[in-house]
N, C-alpha and C positions, 0 to 999 in steps of 0.2 A: 371401498369399504375402509373405515377408519381402523387404526391399529387397536384401540380398546375393543371395538366390536369383533375384530378377528380373534383377539385373545378370548373374549367371551364365547365365541362359537367353538373355538378349539376346546375350551373347558367343557362345554355342554356336550360335545361329541366324544368325551372321555379319552382324549389324547393325553390327558394328564396335565396337572398344574405345572410340573417341571418343564415340560416342552413349551407350554404356552408362556410361562414366565421367561424362559430362555429366549424365545423368539422376541418377546417384548424388549428384553435387555439388548439384544443384538440390534434391533431396529432403532431403539433409543440411542445406542452408541453411534450408529451410522448417521443419524440425524445430528447428534452433537458434533461429530467430526465434520460434517458438511457445514454446519454453522460456524465452527471454529475456522475452517478454511476460508469462508467468506469474510470473517472478521479480519483475517490476515490480509485481505485485499481491500480493506477499507482504511482510508487515511483521513485522520481528523486534523484539523488545523487549530492549534492550541494557542490561547492567550492565557498565560499563567501569571496572574497578578501577584503571586507570592514569590516569584523569582527575584533574586537580589540584583540582577542586571538585565538590561534589555536583551542581551545576547542569549539569555535563557528564558526570556518571557515568551518569545514567539517561536513556534516550532511545528513541524509536521510530526505526527505520531501514527505509525512509525515513520522514520525518515529513510529507511531502506526496505524496499519491497522486492521480493524475488517471485516471478511468475513465469508460466509457460506462455509461448506465443499464442495469441488468440484470447487470452484471458482479459478481464476487465477490472480496473481499479476504480473504486468509488471514492470520490473526494467529498468530505463533509466540510462545508465552507463556513464554519464557525461564525455565526451571526452575520454573515455576509461581509465581514470586515477584511477578509484575506482574499488574495488572488492566487492562481496557480498558472505559471507561465513556463513555456519552453526555455531552457537555457541553451542559447546558441553555442555551438562547439561541443556539446555533449548530447547529441541527438542523432539517431541513425538517418543517413541520407534518404530522402524520399518519404520518411514517416510523417504523418500528419502532425502539425503543430498543435499545442494545447494552449488555450487562453480562456481561463475560467474566472469570471468576476461576478459578484452579486448574486450567486446562486448558493443555496444551502446544501444542495446535493448535485453532483455531476458524475456521470459514469464515463470513463475513458477506456476504450479498447486499445490494447497494445498487441498488434498483429505481427510486427516485424521484430526478430531477435535483435538485441543490442542493449546499450546503456542509455537511459533517458534521464537527463538532468532536469529538475524542476525547481523553480524559485518563486517565492512570494514576491510579487511586484511591489508591495507596500513594505514588507518587513525583511526582504532579502538582505538589506544592509546590516541587519542584526544577525545574519547567519541562518535565516529561515530557508533552508534548501533541503532537497531530498533527491533520491535516486531510485529509479525502477530498473531492475535488471531482468530483462526478458530473455528466456531461454538459457542455455548453458554458455554463459559469457563470463569472461574475466576482464578486469581492468588491466590495461597495459601501462608501461612507462610513458608511452605517447599520450595516453589519456590523462595521466597525472601532469605531464608537461603542458598539455593544452590548457589546463586550468589557469596558468599564468597569463594567458591571453584574454581571459574573460573580462568583460567590463562590468565587474561587480566589486563589492567591498572586500576588504581583507578577511572579514569574518565569513562571508559567503565562500570565498576561495578556500579557506581553511575547512569549512564544512564539506565542500565537494572533495577535497583531498582525503579527508577522514573517511567519507563514504566509498570513494574509489579504492582506498587501501583495504577497506573491509571486504570489497568484492574481489580484490586481488588475492586474498588469503585462501 
């Protein structure tokens, strides 16, 4: 039974407009909350031609996602021009690697708690990086030190340091 039909039935059975309207508002609010939660788990890959420098032109939005183990993140692959790849050194041991290319939409489950670093293979040199924090995890001084060993650009390293610092707070 649809929500509008339920409201109609409640009205016709003389439960009162207030009760029917209240139920409708509660159900609408729950649906809105569910949609908002799903939006927080959707990452778009942006090419912003109005940016003044390449370092601001290419980015993940959002670039930091916090989820519970077992949740899925949906990556929207912006006209197929971006990639999403695992960042070695910032990935839980044994967790499946990510390698997305040429797909407008890809869903990636994150089952194991930990910090997952992701980089755009094409635009990582401009600092297009992101972090998925799964479970109740904090970045450590070792995580920050590990960034120095990454074989990525200085802009990418700076992005990972910024994200790890945000998780450490």
